[in-house]
C-alpha atoms as one frame of an Amber mdcrd trajectory, in Angstrom:
protein
 118.261 102.091  42.332 116.979  98.831  44.204 118.099  95.096  43.793 115.357
  94.434  41.820 115.519  97.593  39.269 119.364  96.575  38.936 118.544  92.952
  37.386 115.612  94.336  35.682 117.473  96.541  33.818 120.376  94.618  33.106
 118.398  91.952  31.304 117.274  94.602  28.730 119.554  95.542  26.171 118.334
  98.842  23.859 117.671  98.069  20.326 119.894 101.233  19.811 122.928 102.292
  21.071 124.670 105.537  20.253 126.496 103.463  16.953 123.168 102.257  15.919
 121.706 105.565  16.344 124.559 106.991  14.188 124.235 104.338  11.654 120.434
 104.726  11.570 120.520 108.185  11.295 122.995 107.750   7.935 120.752 105.132
   6.415 117.569 107.260   6.687 119.751 110.676   5.167 119.766 112.650   8.283
 122.856 114.557   8.721 124.297 115.728  11.901 127.521 116.518  13.364 128.563
 115.023  16.635 131.193 116.947  19.119 132.926 114.334  21.666 133.721 115.623
  25.450 133.751 114.500  28.930 130.512 113.344  30.335 127.932 116.048  31.442
 125.802 115.105  33.532 123.771 118.494  34.323 123.033 121.806  31.828 124.965
 123.878  34.512 128.465 121.645  33.779 128.182 121.467  30.471 127.925 125.603
  29.603 131.876 125.634  29.118 131.950 122.925  26.487 128.702 124.038  24.485
 129.649 127.486  24.186 131.693 126.532  20.925 129.123 124.812  19.501 126.644
 126.010  17.085 122.506 125.545  17.445 120.357 126.028  20.771 121.548 123.204
  23.538 118.500 121.084  25.411 117.600 119.528  28.621 115.635 117.024  29.079
 112.939 115.364  31.552 111.898 111.743  31.461 108.672 111.716  33.551 106.313
 109.535  34.697 102.307 110.992  35.411  99.434 109.102  38.423  97.946 107.424
  35.589 101.937 105.841  34.612 101.776 107.248  31.524 104.901 108.558  30.120
 106.405 111.637  29.409 109.731 113.561  27.831 109.785 116.976  27.562 113.149
 118.641  25.629 113.762 121.880  25.980 116.223 124.979  25.550 118.598 124.628
  28.080 117.617 127.777  29.682 113.913 127.107  29.544 112.077 127.066  32.705
 109.712 124.344  32.919 107.451 124.636  35.948 106.071 120.824  36.043 103.412
 122.175  39.050 101.510 123.630  35.905 102.836 122.035  32.640 100.506 118.696
  33.704  97.219 120.844  32.562  99.398 122.286  29.330  99.935 119.161  28.220
  96.918 116.978  28.908  98.388 115.274  31.525  98.023 114.283  35.176 100.664
 115.098  37.734 104.147 114.833  36.908 106.927 112.977  38.883 110.196 112.321
  37.271 110.624 108.673  35.766 112.786 106.488  37.258 115.772 104.669  35.876
 114.358 101.596  34.553 111.647 103.293  32.662 114.279 105.644  31.565 116.401
 102.485  30.265 113.316 100.375  29.102 111.788 103.054  27.227 114.370 105.789
  26.005 117.576 102.933  26.246 119.774 105.288  27.634 120.891 106.265  31.621
 120.221 109.269  33.764 122.192 112.265  32.348 121.828 111.189  29.190 118.076
 111.540  28.357 117.685 112.789  24.959 115.026 113.100  22.046 117.377 111.222
  20.054 116.232 108.447  22.774 113.057 108.232  21.057 114.630 106.055  18.557
 114.145 103.126  21.039 110.403 103.695  22.213 108.864 102.288  18.380 105.520
 101.510  20.641 105.607 105.424  21.547 104.699 104.600  24.911 106.542 108.009
  25.903 104.773 111.261  24.414 106.937 113.622  22.840 106.675 117.491  23.891
 109.031 119.778  22.621 109.556 123.064  23.367 108.453 125.880  20.816 112.108
 127.411  21.112 113.238 124.184  19.997 110.463 123.983  17.288 111.704 127.109
  15.776 115.765 126.871  16.422 118.105 126.535  13.242 120.316 124.181  14.879
 119.099 121.740  17.786 121.343 119.638  20.218 121.339 116.235  21.838 123.126
 113.658  23.499 123.462 110.606  21.196 122.330 108.381  23.744 125.479 108.962
  26.189 126.311 112.096  27.745 129.934 111.866  26.170 128.996 113.248  23.139
 126.343 116.321  21.792 124.850 115.904  18.361 123.590 118.795  16.180 121.218
 118.600  13.703 119.629 121.468  11.394 115.618 121.718  11.730 115.409 119.935
   8.412 117.387 116.733   9.822 115.514 117.172  13.327 111.864 117.130  11.436
 113.747 113.868   9.565 114.344 112.020  12.414 111.068 112.647  13.823 109.196
 111.972  10.575 111.220 108.704  10.354 110.046 107.665  13.879 106.356 108.452
  12.954 106.368 110.960  15.428 104.439 114.188  15.739 105.522 116.169  19.116
 103.759 118.000  21.137 104.838 121.741  20.805 104.377 123.952  23.831 105.525
 127.511  24.839 106.609 127.187  28.498 106.579 131.273  28.854 102.978 131.585
  28.044 102.281 127.867  29.104  99.887 127.190  26.058 100.301 124.348  23.600
 101.510 125.418  20.126 101.221 122.350  17.847
């Protein structure tokens, strides 16, 4: 990260950190189960840790398109996401990964901790949320609670309650068929 990006990110504190997120979920009556574990930065690193946790585990991509619009794709950890084709399905221009400063400013997380739960830090809804159809249908979904040293599981009712509390309606995409469902 450049010196300018470091300076820009250090003068900002997101509204929610992990503790505030957990308080928010409890205050909304949203039940979840959080498992502590060593820091995990990539899906492959956490496979052994996740094996004992029920539910569908996720990968989350923070993206920016050519017009500067921001996107968060949350998918099952083994879903293949073809970024060269996905932009056509979600209605964006060509996609690339968003930088660390944008990630911190809009979702309040650092690389390795990208999560749908970070949407709590985007009240202006600057980030468009794309959800893998497999997660939309899963009984339990697992995300980092704004940091990669834990995994929080929410059943589908709790996850949808979280999205509703934020006023978020995801675009649901079947990445196998490359088509929008919802």
